N, CA, C, O and the ligand as a Tripos MOL2 file, in Angstrom:
@<TRIPOS>MOLECULE
protein
  305   303    77     0     0
PROTEIN
NO_CHARGES

@<TRIPOS>ATOM
      1 N         -11.3860  -10.7190  -16.3580 N.3       1 MET1
      2 CA        -10.3780  -10.5020  -15.2520 C.3       1 MET1
      3 C          -9.5740   -9.3240  -15.6400 C.2       1 MET1
      4 O          -9.2240   -9.2150  -16.8150 O.2       1 MET1
      5 N          -9.2270   -8.3760  -14.7070 N.am      2 SER2
      6 CA         -8.4870   -7.1950  -14.7270 C.3       2 SER2
      7 C          -7.1170   -7.5010  -15.0100 C.2       2 SER2
      8 O          -6.6060   -8.5430  -14.6000 O.2       2 SER2
      9 N          -6.4420   -6.5840  -15.7420 N.am      3 GLU3
     10 CA         -4.9600   -6.6970  -15.9150 C.3       3 GLU3
     11 C          -4.2670   -6.2830  -14.5950 C.2       3 GLU3
     12 O          -4.6060   -5.2490  -14.0200 O.2       3 GLU3
     13 N          -3.3930   -7.0120  -14.1640 N.am      4 MET4
     14 CA         -2.7110   -6.6700  -12.8320 C.3       4 MET4
     15 C          -1.3600   -6.0290  -13.1190 C.2       4 MET4
     16 O          -0.6920   -6.3710  -14.0950 O.2       4 MET4
     17 N          -0.9730   -5.1090  -12.2690 N.am      5 THR5
     18 CA          0.2480   -4.3020  -12.4140 C.3       5 THR5
     19 C           0.9480   -4.0620  -11.3270 C.2       5 THR5
     20 O           0.3300   -3.6500  -10.3450 O.2       5 THR5
     21 N           2.2140   -4.2340  -11.2510 N.am      6 ASN6
     22 CA          3.1350   -3.9780   -9.9690 C.3       6 ASN6
     23 C           2.8830   -2.4990   -9.5130 C.2       6 ASN6
     24 O           2.9650   -1.5700  -10.3160 O.2       6 ASN6
     25 N           2.6010   -2.3350   -8.3130 N.am      7 THR7
     26 CA          2.2430   -1.0890   -7.7750 C.3       7 THR7
     27 C           3.0080   -0.8040   -6.4650 C.2       7 THR7
     28 O           3.2310   -1.7020   -5.6530 O.2       7 THR7
     29 N           3.4120    0.5040   -6.2780 N.am      8 ILE8
     30 CA          4.0340    0.6530   -4.8810 C.3       8 ILE8
     31 C           3.1710    0.4120   -3.9160 C.2       8 ILE8
     32 O           2.0400    0.8980   -3.9460 O.2       8 ILE8
     33 N           3.6230   -0.4210   -2.8730 N.am      9 CYS9
     34 CA          2.6900   -0.6680   -1.7290 C.3       9 CYS9
     35 C           2.0610    0.5230   -1.0060 C.2       9 CYS9
     36 O           2.7370    1.3400   -0.3800 O.2       9 CYS9
     37 N           0.7470    0.5790   -1.1230 N.am     10 PRO10
     38 CA          0.0690    1.7610   -0.5340 C.3      10 PRO10
     39 C           0.1460    1.6910    1.1270 C.2      10 PRO10
     40 O          -0.1390    2.6900    1.7880 O.2      10 PRO10
     41 N           0.5090    0.5750    1.6890 N.am     11 ARG11
     42 CA          0.5660    0.5750    3.1080 C.3      11 ARG11
     43 C           1.8060    0.9760    3.5900 C.2      11 ARG11
     44 O           1.8040    1.7140    4.5750 O.2      11 ARG11
     45 N           2.9720    0.6070    3.0500 N.am     12 CYS12
     46 CA          4.3210    0.9010    3.5530 C.3      12 CYS12
     47 C           4.9640    2.0530    2.6090 C.2      12 CYS12
     48 O           6.0630    2.5460    2.8640 O.2      12 CYS12
     49 N           4.1810    2.4330    1.5030 N.am     13 GLU13
     50 CA          4.7790    3.4360    0.5730 C.3      13 GLU13
     51 C           6.0890    2.9090   -0.0140 C.2      13 GLU13
     52 O           7.0240    3.6820   -0.2240 O.2      13 GLU13
     53 N           6.1640    1.6420   -0.2720 N.am     14 GLY14
     54 CA          7.3350    1.0460   -0.8680 C.3      14 GLY14
     55 C           8.4130    0.8900    0.0010 C.2      14 GLY14
     56 O           9.4660    0.5020   -0.5040 O.2      14 GLY14
     57 N           8.3770    1.1170    1.2400 N.am     15 ASN15
     58 CA          9.4220    0.8810    2.1530 C.3      15 ASN15
     59 C           9.6810   -0.6080    2.4800 C.2      15 ASN15
     60 O          10.8290   -1.0080    2.6780 O.2      15 ASN15
     61 N           8.5950   -1.4340    2.5360 N.am     16 GLY16
     62 CA          8.7530   -2.6800    2.9020 C.3      16 GLY16
     63 C           8.6040   -2.8870    4.3990 C.2      16 GLY16
     64 O           8.6420   -4.0320    4.8500 O.2      16 GLY16
     65 N           8.4350   -1.8260    5.1980 N.am     17 PHE17
     66 CA          8.1900   -2.0800    6.6420 C.3      17 PHE17
     67 C           7.1680   -0.9020    6.9100 C.2      17 PHE17
     68 O           6.9890    0.0720    6.1790 O.2      17 PHE17
     69 N           6.5420   -1.1830    8.0950 N.am     18 ILE18
     70 CA          5.6070   -0.0160    8.5090 C.3      18 ILE18
     71 C           6.1180    0.3680    9.9090 C.2      18 ILE18
     72 O           6.8910   -0.3200   10.5770 O.2      18 ILE18
     73 N           5.6120    1.5060   10.2580 N.am     19 ARG19
     74 CA          6.0100    2.0170   11.5980 C.3      19 ARG19
     75 C           4.9550    1.5270   12.6410 C.2      19 ARG19
     76 O           3.7530    1.6340   12.3970 O.2      19 ARG19
     77 N           5.3540    1.0640   13.6450 N.am     20 VAL20
     78 CA          4.4280    0.7500   14.7760 C.3      20 VAL20
     79 C           4.4460    1.9740   15.7490 C.2      20 VAL20
     80 O           5.4920    2.4910   16.1430 O.2      20 VAL20
     81 N           3.2030    2.3870   16.0980 N.am     21 LYS21
     82 CA          3.1320    3.5900   17.0200 C.3      21 LYS21
     83 C           2.3280    3.1270   18.2020 C.2      21 LYS21
     84 O           1.4150    2.3030   18.1430 O.2      21 LYS21
     85 N           2.7900    3.7860   19.3590 N.am     22 ASP22
     86 CA          2.0550    3.5330   20.7030 C.3      22 ASP22
     87 C           0.7640    4.5440   20.5410 C.2      22 ASP22
     88 O           0.4720    5.2060   19.5460 O.2      22 ASP22
     89 N           0.1090    4.4760   21.7370 N.am     23 LEU23
     90 CA         -1.1560    5.1060   21.7090 C.3      23 LEU23
     91 C          -1.0860    6.6030   21.6140 C.2      23 LEU23
     92 O          -2.0900    7.2510   21.3190 O.2      23 LEU23
     93 N           0.0470    7.1590   21.8510 N.am     24 LEU24
     94 CA          0.2660    8.5760   21.7490 C.3      24 LEU24
     95 C           0.8880    8.9980   20.2920 C.2      24 LEU24
     96 O           1.2890   10.1320   20.0310 O.2      24 LEU24
     97 N           0.8960    7.9430   19.4360 N.am     25 GLY25
     98 CA          1.3270    8.2090   18.1350 C.3      25 GLY25
     99 C           2.9530    8.4140   17.8960 C.2      25 GLY25
    100 O           3.4250    8.9350   16.8850 O.2      25 GLY25
    101 N           3.6620    7.9470   18.9260 N.am     26 GLU26
    102 CA          5.0000    7.9400   18.8900 C.3      26 GLU26
    103 C           5.4740    6.6530   18.1240 C.2      26 GLU26
    104 O           4.9340    5.5690   18.3460 O.2      26 GLU26
    105 N           6.4780    6.7940   17.2310 N.am     27 ASP27
    106 CA          7.1440    5.7440   16.7740 C.3      27 ASP27
    107 C           7.8290    4.6490   17.7210 C.2      27 ASP27
    108 O           8.8120    5.0480   18.3470 O.2      27 ASP27
    109 N           7.4870    3.4980   17.8800 N.am     28 ILE28
    110 CA          8.2020    2.7150   18.9890 C.3      28 ILE28
    111 C           8.9030    1.6120   18.2420 C.2      28 ILE28
    112 O           9.9140    1.1120   18.7360 O.2      28 ILE28
    113 N           8.4350    1.2020   17.0880 N.am     29 ASP29
    114 CA          8.9620   -0.0430   16.4970 C.3      29 ASP29
    115 C           8.7740    0.0560   14.8900 C.2      29 ASP29
    116 O           8.0960    0.9560   14.3940 O.2      29 ASP29
    117 N           9.4660   -1.0020   14.0620 N.am     30 GLN30
    118 CA          9.0500   -1.1000   12.8020 C.3      30 GLN30
    119 C           8.8950   -2.5940   12.5680 C.2      30 GLN30
    120 O           9.6180   -3.4040   13.1480 O.2      30 GLN30
    121 N           7.9430   -2.9480   11.7130 N.am     31 ALA31
    122 CA          7.5270   -4.1980   11.3880 C.3      31 ALA31
    123 C           7.5930   -4.6250    9.8560 C.2      31 ALA31
    124 O           7.4900   -3.7010    9.0480 O.2      31 ALA31
    125 N           7.7250   -5.6890    9.4470 N.am     32 ASP32
    126 CA          7.6120   -6.0940    8.0080 C.3      32 ASP32
    127 C           6.2200   -5.7850    7.5940 C.2      32 ASP32
    128 O           5.2700   -6.0180    8.3420 O.2      32 ASP32
    129 N           6.0750   -5.2230    6.3210 N.am     33 CYS33
    130 CA          4.7950   -4.8180    5.8680 C.3      33 CYS33
    131 C           4.0050   -6.1180    5.5320 C.2      33 CYS33
    132 O           4.4230   -6.8610    4.6430 O.2      33 CYS33
    133 N           2.8940   -6.3990    6.2140 N.am     34 PRO34
    134 CA          2.1340   -7.4750    5.8020 C.3      34 PRO34
    135 C           1.3520   -7.5040    4.5050 C.2      34 PRO34
    136 O           0.8740   -8.5610    4.0930 O.2      34 PRO34
    137 N           1.2100   -6.3100    3.8310 N.am     35 GLN35
    138 CA          0.5150   -6.1410    2.7880 C.3      35 GLN35
    139 C           1.3520   -6.6990    1.4270 C.2      35 GLN35
    140 O           0.8130   -7.3400    0.5250 O.2      35 GLN35
    141 N           2.5110   -6.3930    1.4590 N.am     36 CYS36
    142 CA          3.5010   -6.5340    0.4820 C.3      36 CYS36
    143 C           4.5490   -7.7150    0.8550 C.2      36 CYS36
    144 O           5.3760   -8.0530    0.0070 O.2      36 CYS36
    145 N           4.5180   -8.2400    1.9230 N.am     37 ASP37
    146 CA          5.3640   -9.1780    2.3290 C.3      37 ASP37
    147 C           6.8860   -8.3990    2.3590 C.2      37 ASP37
    148 O           7.9040   -8.9980    2.0130 O.2      37 ASP37
    149 N           6.8930   -7.3180    2.7100 N.am     38 SER38
    150 CA          8.1110   -6.5880    2.8910 C.3      38 SER38
    151 C           8.8240   -6.3790    1.5100 C.2      38 SER38
    152 O          10.0250   -6.1110    1.4880 O.2      38 SER38
    153 N           8.0910   -6.5010    0.3590 N.am     39 GLN39
    154 CA          8.5960   -6.4310   -0.8500 C.3      39 GLN39
    155 C           8.5970   -5.0630   -1.4770 C.2      39 GLN39
    156 O           9.3270   -4.7810   -2.4270 O.2      39 GLN39
    157 N           7.7030   -4.1710   -0.8790 N.am     40 GLY40
    158 CA          7.4300   -2.7300   -1.2380 C.3      40 GLY40
    159 C           6.5930   -2.5170   -2.4440 C.2      40 GLY40
    160 O           6.3560   -1.3770   -2.8450 O.2      40 GLY40
    161 N           6.1240   -3.6090   -3.0530 N.am     41 GLU41
    162 CA          5.2780   -3.5340   -4.2990 C.3      41 GLU41
    163 C           4.3220   -4.4170   -4.0460 C.2      41 GLU41
    164 O           4.5700   -5.3630   -3.2980 O.2      41 GLU41
    165 N           2.9640   -4.2480   -4.6730 N.am     42 VAL42
    166 CA          2.0730   -5.3250   -4.6630 C.3      42 VAL42
    167 C           1.3380   -5.4010   -6.0190 C.2      42 VAL42
    168 O           1.4090   -4.4190   -6.7590 O.2      42 VAL42
    169 N           0.7260   -6.3490   -6.3550 N.am     43 MET43
    170 CA          0.0840   -6.5610   -7.6870 C.3      43 MET43
    171 C          -1.4090   -6.0720   -7.4710 C.2      43 MET43
    172 O          -2.1040   -6.5830   -6.5930 O.2      43 MET43
    173 N          -1.8390   -5.1510   -8.2310 N.am     44 LEU44
    174 CA         -3.1510   -4.6150   -8.1910 C.3      44 LEU44
    175 C          -3.8540   -4.5800   -9.6410 C.2      44 LEU44
    176 O          -3.1830   -4.6090  -10.6730 O.2      44 LEU44
    177 N          -5.1320   -4.5210   -9.6330 N.am     45 PRO45
    178 CA         -5.7880   -4.2880  -10.8930 C.3      45 PRO45
    179 C          -5.4910   -2.9470  -11.3990 C.2      45 PRO45
    180 O          -5.5230   -1.9780  -10.6420 O.2      45 PRO45
    181 N          -5.2000   -2.8410  -12.6550 N.am     46 ILE46
    182 CA         -4.4660   -1.5760  -13.2710 C.3      46 ILE46
    183 C          -5.4670   -0.4490  -13.0730 C.2      46 ILE46
    184 O          -5.0270    0.6960  -12.9710 O.2      46 ILE46
    185 N          -6.9550   -0.7010  -13.0000 N.am     47 GLU47
    186 CA         -7.6730    0.4130  -12.7610 C.3      47 GLU47
    187 C          -7.7940    1.0750  -11.4350 C.2      47 GLU47
    188 O          -8.4440    2.0900  -11.1820 O.2      47 GLU47
    189 N          -7.0220    0.3040  -10.5660 N.am     48 LEU48
    190 CA         -6.9710    0.7640   -9.1800 C.3      48 LEU48
    191 C          -5.6320    1.4870   -8.9150 C.2      48 LEU48
    192 O          -5.2180    1.6640   -7.7690 O.2      48 LEU48
    193 N          -4.9370    1.9180  -10.0720 N.am     49 THR49
    194 CA         -3.7340    2.5000   -9.9960 C.3      49 THR49
    195 C          -3.5530    3.6520  -10.8180 C.2      49 THR49
    196 O          -4.2370    3.7880  -11.8330 O.2      49 THR49
    197 N          -2.6280    4.5670  -10.4490 N.am     50 PHE50
    198 CA         -2.2680    5.7280  -11.4290 C.3      50 PHE50
    199 C          -0.7150    5.8050  -11.3080 C.2      50 PHE50
    200 O          -0.0580    5.2440  -10.4320 O.2      50 PHE50
    201 N          -0.1880    6.6380  -12.3890 N.am     51 VAL51
    202 CA          1.1820    6.8110  -12.4220 C.3      51 VAL51
    203 C           1.5600    8.2110  -11.8860 C.2      51 VAL51
    204 O           1.1620    9.2650  -12.3800 O.2      51 VAL51
    205 N           2.3320    8.1010  -10.8720 N.am     52 ASN52
    206 CA          2.6690    9.3880  -10.2440 C.3      52 ASN52
    207 C           3.4910   10.3580  -10.8450 C.2      52 ASN52
    208 O           3.8770   10.0240  -11.9650 O.2      52 ASN52
    209 N           3.9210   11.5790  -10.4040 N.am     53 GLU53
    210 CA          4.7490   12.4070  -11.1130 C.3      53 GLU53
    211 C           6.2760   11.9050  -11.3140 C.2      53 GLU53
    212 O           7.0160   12.4010  -12.1640 O.2      53 GLU53
    213 N           6.6360   10.9380  -10.4970 N.am     54 ASP54
    214 CA          8.0130   10.4350  -10.5550 C.3      54 ASP54
    215 C           8.0610    9.2660  -11.5560 C.2      54 ASP54
    216 O           9.1360    8.7260  -11.8190 O.2      54 ASP54
    217 N           6.8980    8.8730  -12.1160 N.am     55 GLY55
    218 CA          6.7910    7.7680  -13.1020 C.3      55 GLY55
    219 C           6.4480    6.5230  -12.5190 C.2      55 GLY55
    220 O           6.2730    5.5230  -13.2150 O.2      55 GLY55
    221 N           6.3290    6.5180  -11.1370 N.am     56 GLY56
    222 CA          6.0460    5.1810  -10.4740 C.3      56 GLY56
    223 C           4.4540    4.9950  -10.4690 C.2      56 GLY56
    224 O           3.6420    5.9010  -10.6560 O.2      56 GLY56
    225 N           4.1740    3.6920  -10.2270 N.am     57 ARG57
    226 CA          2.7610    3.4720  -10.2610 C.3      57 ARG57
    227 C           2.1890    3.1750   -8.7770 C.2      57 ARG57
    228 O           2.6250    2.3180   -8.0090 O.2      57 ARG57
    229 N           1.1550    4.0360   -8.5480 N.am     58 GLU58
    230 CA          0.7160    3.9850   -7.1160 C.3      58 GLU58
    231 C          -0.7690    3.6070   -7.1810 C.2      58 GLU58
    232 O          -1.4360    3.7460   -8.2060 O.2      58 GLU58
    233 N          -1.2520    3.1140   -6.0120 N.am     59 SER59
    234 CA         -2.6360    2.8000   -5.7440 C.3      59 SER59
    235 C          -3.2770    4.2030   -5.5960 C.2      59 SER59
    236 O          -2.7720    5.1950   -5.0710 O.2      59 SER59
    237 N          -4.6180    4.0620   -6.2270 N.am     60 ILE60
    238 CA         -5.4580    5.3330   -6.0700 C.3      60 ILE60
    239 C          -6.0660    5.1240   -4.6180 C.2      60 ILE60
    240 O          -6.5230    6.1140   -4.0480 O.2      60 ILE60
    241 N          -6.0950    3.9410   -4.0190 N.am     61 ILE61
    242 CA         -6.6560    3.8570   -2.6830 C.3      61 ILE61
    243 C          -5.7130    4.2710   -1.5110 C.2      61 ILE61
    244 O          -6.1660    4.2400   -0.3660 O.2      61 ILE61
    245 N          -4.3760    4.6700   -1.7450 N.am     62 LYS62
    246 CA         -3.3590    5.0980   -1.0080 C.3      62 LYS62
    247 C          -4.0210    6.1460   -0.0150 C.2      62 LYS62
    248 O          -3.8910    5.9530    1.1940 O.2      62 LYS62
    249 N          -4.6690    7.1590   -0.4410 N.am     63 LYS63
    250 CA         -5.0950    8.2590    0.4170 C.3      63 LYS63
    251 C          -6.6400    8.0290    0.8900 C.2      63 LYS63
    252 O          -7.3160    8.9120    1.4170 O.2      63 LYS63
    253 N          -7.0540    6.8110    0.6420 N.am     64 ALA64
    254 CA         -8.5220    6.7490    0.8200 C.3      64 ALA64
    255 C          -8.5840    6.5320    2.2960 C.2      64 ALA64
    256 O          -7.6030    6.3240    3.0100 O.2      64 ALA64
    257 N         -10.0050    6.6090    2.7440 N.am     65 GLU65
    258 CA        -10.2300    6.2840    4.2680 C.3      65 GLU65
    259 C         -10.2380    4.8280    4.4940 C.2      65 GLU65
    260 O         -10.3980    3.9830    3.6140 O.2      65 GLU65
    261 N         -10.0430    4.5960    5.8130 N.am     66 VAL66
    262 CA         -9.8350    3.3780    6.3140 C.3      66 VAL66
    263 C         -10.6630    2.3280    5.9130 C.2      66 VAL66
    264 O         -10.2420    1.2080    5.6250 O.2      66 VAL66
    265 N         -12.1210    2.7560    5.8860 N.am     67 GLU67
    266 CA        -13.1190    1.9030    5.4020 C.3      67 GLU67
    267 C         -12.9170    1.3840    4.0730 C.2      67 GLU67
    268 O         -13.3110    0.2540    3.7850 O.2      67 GLU67
    269 N         -12.3120    2.1530    3.2140 N.am     68 GLU68
    270 CA        -12.1630    1.9340    1.8220 C.3      68 GLU68
    271 C         -10.9480    0.8900    1.6490 C.2      68 GLU68
    272 O         -10.8100    0.1590    0.6680 O.2      68 GLU68
    273 N         -10.1530    0.9390    2.6820 N.am     69 TRP69
    274 CA         -9.0340   -0.0580    2.7090 C.3      69 TRP69
    275 C          -9.5320   -1.4980    2.6220 C.2      69 TRP69
    276 O          -8.9590   -2.3530    1.9460 O.2      69 TRP69
    277 N         -10.6260   -1.7170    3.3410 N.am     70 ASN70
    278 CA        -11.1750   -2.9550    3.2470 C.3      70 ASN70
    279 C         -11.6400   -3.4420    1.9320 C.2      70 ASN70
    280 O         -11.6740   -4.6420    1.6590 O.2      70 ASN70
    281 N         -12.0170   -2.4510    1.0700 N.am     71 THR71
    282 CA        -12.2890   -2.7930   -0.3030 C.3      71 THR71
    283 C         -11.0820   -3.2320   -0.9790 C.2      71 THR71
    284 O         -11.1420   -4.1860   -1.7550 O.2      71 THR71
    285 N          -9.9840   -2.6200   -0.7550 N.am     72 LEU72
    286 CA         -8.7410   -3.0240   -1.3740 C.3      72 LEU72
    287 C          -8.3110   -4.3990   -0.9640 C.2      72 LEU72
    288 O          -7.8020   -5.1340   -1.8100 O.2      72 LEU72
    289 N          -8.4540   -4.7460    0.1020 N.am     73 LYS73
    290 CA         -8.1900   -6.0940    0.7440 C.3      73 LYS73
    291 C          -8.8260   -7.1210   -0.0370 C.2      73 LYS73
    292 O          -8.2830   -8.2210   -0.1320 O.2      73 LYS73
    293 N          -9.9900   -6.8620   -0.6420 N.am     74 TYR74
    294 CA        -10.7220   -7.8050   -1.3220 C.3      74 TYR74
    295 C         -10.0450   -8.1350   -2.6440 C.2      74 TYR74
    296 O         -10.1210   -9.2710   -3.1110 O.2      74 TYR74
    297 N          -9.3270   -7.0700   -3.3020 N.am     75 PHE75
    298 CA         -8.5620   -7.4650   -4.5320 C.3      75 PHE75
    299 C          -7.1580   -8.0680   -4.1970 C.2      75 PHE75
    300 O          -6.5160   -8.5740   -5.1170 O.2      75 PHE75
    301 N          -6.6710   -8.0420   -2.9940 N.am     76 LEU76
    302 CA         -5.3820   -8.5750   -2.7050 C.3      76 LEU76
    303 C          -5.1990  -10.0760   -2.4440 C.2      76 LEU76
    304 O          -4.0810  -10.5270   -2.1950 O.2      76 LEU76
    305 ZN          4.0440   -2.8580    1.9030 Zn       77 ZN77
@<TRIPOS>BOND
     1     1     2 1
     2     2     3 1
     3     3     4 2
     4     3     5 am
     5     5     6 1
     6     6     7 1
     7     7     8 2
     8     7     9 am
     9     9    10 1
    10    10    11 1
    11    11    12 2
    12    11    13 am
    13    13    14 1
    14    14    15 1
    15    15    16 2
    16    15    17 am
    17    17    18 1
    18    18    19 1
    19    19    20 2
    20    19    21 am
    21    21    22 1
    22    22    23 1
    23    23    24 2
    24    23    25 am
    25    25    26 1
    26    26    27 1
    27    27    28 2
    28    27    29 am
    29    29    30 1
    30    30    31 1
    31    31    32 2
    32    31    33 am
    33    33    34 1
    34    34    35 1
    35    35    36 2
    36    35    37 am
    37    37    38 1
    38    38    39 1
    39    39    40 2
    40    39    41 am
    41    41    42 1
    42    42    43 1
    43    43    44 2
    44    43    45 am
    45    45    46 1
    46    46    47 1
    47    47    48 2
    48    47    49 am
    49    49    50 1
    50    50    51 1
    51    51    52 2
    52    51    53 am
    53    53    54 1
    54    54    55 1
    55    55    56 2
    56    55    57 am
    57    57    58 1
    58    58    59 1
    59    59    60 2
    60    59    61 am
    61    61    62 1
    62    62    63 1
    63    63    64 2
    64    63    65 am
    65    65    66 1
    66    66    67 1
    67    67    68 2
    68    67    69 am
    69    69    70 1
    70    70    71 1
    71    71    72 2
    72    71    73 am
    73    73    74 1
    74    74    75 1
    75    75    76 2
    76    75    77 am
    77    77    78 1
    78    78    79 1
    79    79    80 2
    80    79    81 am
    81    81    82 1
    82    82    83 1
    83    83    84 2
    84    83    85 am
    85    85    86 1
    86    86    87 1
    87    87    88 2
    88    87    89 am
    89    89    90 1
    90    90    91 1
    91    91    92 2
    92    91    93 am
    93    93    94 1
    94    94    95 1
    95    95    96 2
    96    95    97 am
    97    97    98 1
    98    98    99 1
    99    99   100 2
   100    99   101 am
   101   101   102 1
   102   102   103 1
   103   103   104 2
   104   103   105 am
   105   105   106 1
   106   106   107 1
   107   107   108 2
   108   107   109 am
   109   109   110 1
   110   110   111 1
   111   111   112 2
   112   111   113 am
   113   113   114 1
   114   114   115 1
   115   115   116 2
   116   115   117 am
   117   117   118 1
   118   118   119 1
   119   119   120 2
   120   119   121 am
   121   121   122 1
   122   122   123 1
   123   123   124 2
   124   123   125 am
   125   125   126 1
   126   126   127 1
   127   127   128 2
   128   127   129 am
   129   129   130 1
   130   130   131 1
   131   131   132 2
   132   131   133 am
   133   133   134 1
   134   134   135 1
   135   135   136 2
   136   135   137 am
   137   137   138 1
   138   138   139 1
   139   139   140 2
   140   139   141 am
   141   141   142 1
   142   142   143 1
   143   143   144 2
   144   143   145 am
   145   145   146 1
   146   146   147 1
   147   147   148 2
   148   147   149 am
   149   149   150 1
   150   150   151 1
   151   151   152 2
   152   151   153 am
   153   153   154 1
   154   154   155 1
   155   155   156 2
   156   155   157 am
   157   157   158 1
   158   158   159 1
   159   159   160 2
   160   159   161 am
   161   161   162 1
   162   162   163 1
   163   163   164 2
   164   163   165 am
   165   165   166 1
   166   166   167 1
   167   167   168 2
   168   167   169 am
   169   169   170 1
   170   170   171 1
   171   171   172 2
   172   171   173 am
   173   173   174 1
   174   174   175 1
   175   175   176 2
   176   175   177 am
   177   177   178 1
   178   178   179 1
   179   179   180 2
   180   179   181 am
   181   181   182 1
   182   182   183 1
   183   183   184 2
   184   183   185 am
   185   185   186 1
   186   186   187 1
   187   187   188 2
   188   187   189 am
   189   189   190 1
   190   190   191 1
   191   191   192 2
   192   191   193 am
   193   193   194 1
   194   194   195 1
   195   195   196 2
   196   195   197 am
   197   197   198 1
   198   198   199 1
   199   199   200 2
   200   199   201 am
   201   201   202 1
   202   202   203 1
   203   203   204 2
   204   203   205 am
   205   205   206 1
   206   206   207 1
   207   207   208 2
   208   207   209 am
   209   209   210 1
   210   210   211 1
   211   211   212 2
   212   211   213 am
   213   213   214 1
   214   214   215 1
   215   215   216 2
   216   215   217 am
   217   217   218 1
   218   218   219 1
   219   219   220 2
   220   219   221 am
   221   221   222 1
   222   222   223 1
   223   223   224 2
   224   223   225 am
   225   225   226 1
   226   226   227 1
   227   227   228 2
   228   227   229 am
   229   229   230 1
   230   230   231 1
   231   231   232 2
   232   231   233 am
   233   233   234 1
   234   234   235 1
   235   235   236 2
   236   235   237 am
   237   237   238 1
   238   238   239 1
   239   239   240 2
   240   239   241 am
   241   241   242 1
   242   242   243 1
   243   243   244 2
   244   243   245 am
   245   245   246 1
   246   246   247 1
   247   247   248 2
   248   247   249 am
   249   249   250 1
   250   250   251 1
   251   251   252 2
   252   251   253 am
   253   253   254 1
   254   254   255 1
   255   255   256 2
   256   255   257 am
   257   257   258 1
   258   258   259 1
   259   259   260 2
   260   259   261 am
   261   261   262 1
   262   262   263 1
   263   263   264 2
   264   263   265 am
   265   265   266 1
   266   266   267 1
   267   267   268 2
   268   267   269 am
   269   269   270 1
   270   270   271 1
   271   271   272 2
   272   271   273 am
   273   273   274 1
   274   274   275 1
   275   275   276 2
   276   275   277 am
   277   277   278 1
   278   278   279 1
   279   279   280 2
   280   279   281 am
   281   281   282 1
   282   282   283 1
   283   283   284 2
   284   283   285 am
   285   285   286 1
   286   286   287 1
   287   287   288 2
   288   287   289 am
   289   289   290 1
   290   290   291 1
   291   291   292 2
   292   291   293 am
   293   293   294 1
   294   294   295 1
   295   295   296 2
   296   295   297 am
   297   297   298 1
   298   298   299 1
   299   299   300 2
   300   299   301 am
   301   301   302 1
   302   302   303 1
   303   303   304 2
@<TRIPOS>SUBSTRUCTURE
     1 MET1         2 RESIDUE 1 A MET
     2 SER2         6 RESIDUE 1 A SER
     3 GLU3        10 RESIDUE 1 A GLU
     4 MET4        14 RESIDUE 1 A MET
     5 THR5        18 RESIDUE 1 A THR
     6 ASN6        22 RESIDUE 1 A ASN
     7 THR7        26 RESIDUE 1 A THR
     8 ILE8        30 RESIDUE 1 A ILE
     9 CYS9        34 RESIDUE 1 A CYS
    10 PRO10       38 RESIDUE 1 A PRO
    11 ARG11       42 RESIDUE 1 A ARG
    12 CYS12       46 RESIDUE 1 A CYS
    13 GLU13       50 RESIDUE 1 A GLU
    14 GLY14       54 RESIDUE 1 A GLY
    15 ASN15       58 RESIDUE 1 A ASN
    16 GLY16       62 RESIDUE 1 A GLY
    17 PHE17       66 RESIDUE 1 A PHE
    18 ILE18       70 RESIDUE 1 A ILE
    19 ARG19       74 RESIDUE 1 A ARG
    20 VAL20       78 RESIDUE 1 A VAL
    21 LYS21       82 RESIDUE 1 A LYS
    22 ASP22       86 RESIDUE 1 A ASP
    23 LEU23       90 RESIDUE 1 A LEU
    24 LEU24       94 RESIDUE 1 A LEU
    25 GLY25       98 RESIDUE 1 A GLY
    26 GLU26      102 RESIDUE 1 A GLU
    27 ASP27      106 RESIDUE 1 A ASP
    28 ILE28      110 RESIDUE 1 A ILE
    29 ASP29      114 RESIDUE 1 A ASP
    30 GLN30      118 RESIDUE 1 A GLN
    31 ALA31      122 RESIDUE 1 A ALA
    32 ASP32      126 RESIDUE 1 A ASP
    33 CYS33      130 RESIDUE 1 A CYS
    34 PRO34      134 RESIDUE 1 A PRO
    35 GLN35      138 RESIDUE 1 A GLN
    36 CYS36      142 RESIDUE 1 A CYS
    37 ASP37      146 RESIDUE 1 A ASP
    38 SER38      150 RESIDUE 1 A SER
    39 GLN39      154 RESIDUE 1 A GLN
    40 GLY40      158 RESIDUE 1 A GLY
    41 GLU41      162 RESIDUE 1 A GLU
    42 VAL42      166 RESIDUE 1 A VAL
    43 MET43      170 RESIDUE 1 A MET
    44 LEU44      174 RESIDUE 1 A LEU
    45 PRO45      178 RESIDUE 1 A PRO
    46 ILE46      182 RESIDUE 1 A ILE
    47 GLU47      186 RESIDUE 1 A GLU
    48 LEU48      190 RESIDUE 1 A LEU
    49 THR49      194 RESIDUE 1 A THR
    50 PHE50      198 RESIDUE 1 A PHE
    51 VAL51      202 RESIDUE 1 A VAL
    52 ASN52      206 RESIDUE 1 A ASN
    53 GLU53      210 RESIDUE 1 A GLU
    54 ASP54      214 RESIDUE 1 A ASP
    55 GLY55      218 RESIDUE 1 A GLY
    56 GLY56      222 RESIDUE 1 A GLY
    57 ARG57      226 RESIDUE 1 A ARG
    58 GLU58      230 RESIDUE 1 A GLU
    59 SER59      234 RESIDUE 1 A SER
    60 ILE60      238 RESIDUE 1 A ILE
    61 ILE61      242 RESIDUE 1 A ILE
    62 LYS62      246 RESIDUE 1 A LYS
    63 LYS63      250 RESIDUE 1 A LYS
    64 ALA64      254 RESIDUE 1 A ALA
    65 GLU65      258 RESIDUE 1 A GLU
    66 VAL66      262 RESIDUE 1 A VAL
    67 GLU67      266 RESIDUE 1 A GLU
    68 GLU68      270 RESIDUE 1 A GLU
    69 TRP69      274 RESIDUE 1 A TRP
    70 ASN70      278 RESIDUE 1 A ASN
    71 THR71      282 RESIDUE 1 A THR
    72 LEU72      286 RESIDUE 1 A LEU
    73 LYS73      290 RESIDUE 1 A LYS
    74 TYR74      294 RESIDUE 1 A TYR
    75 PHE75      298 RESIDUE 1 A PHE
    76 LEU76      302 RESIDUE 1 A LEU
    77 ZN77       305 GROUP 0 **** ****
């Protein structure tokens, strides 16, 4: 089993909430992040993370395409 590590939530980027947009892409609301339960951090297998320039640990899947996001869900 992989070692798990605390990682900045890739969905809300550590904010604990996500922006809700309308069909035109305008921000219309905010919602608690369902990925991290508004904690701003998630536990991920260490091989799916990297340390950013600020010394924080981020998911390598953060910038991935939406299809790959489904792969991340498998680990969560
Ligand atoms: Zn989150």
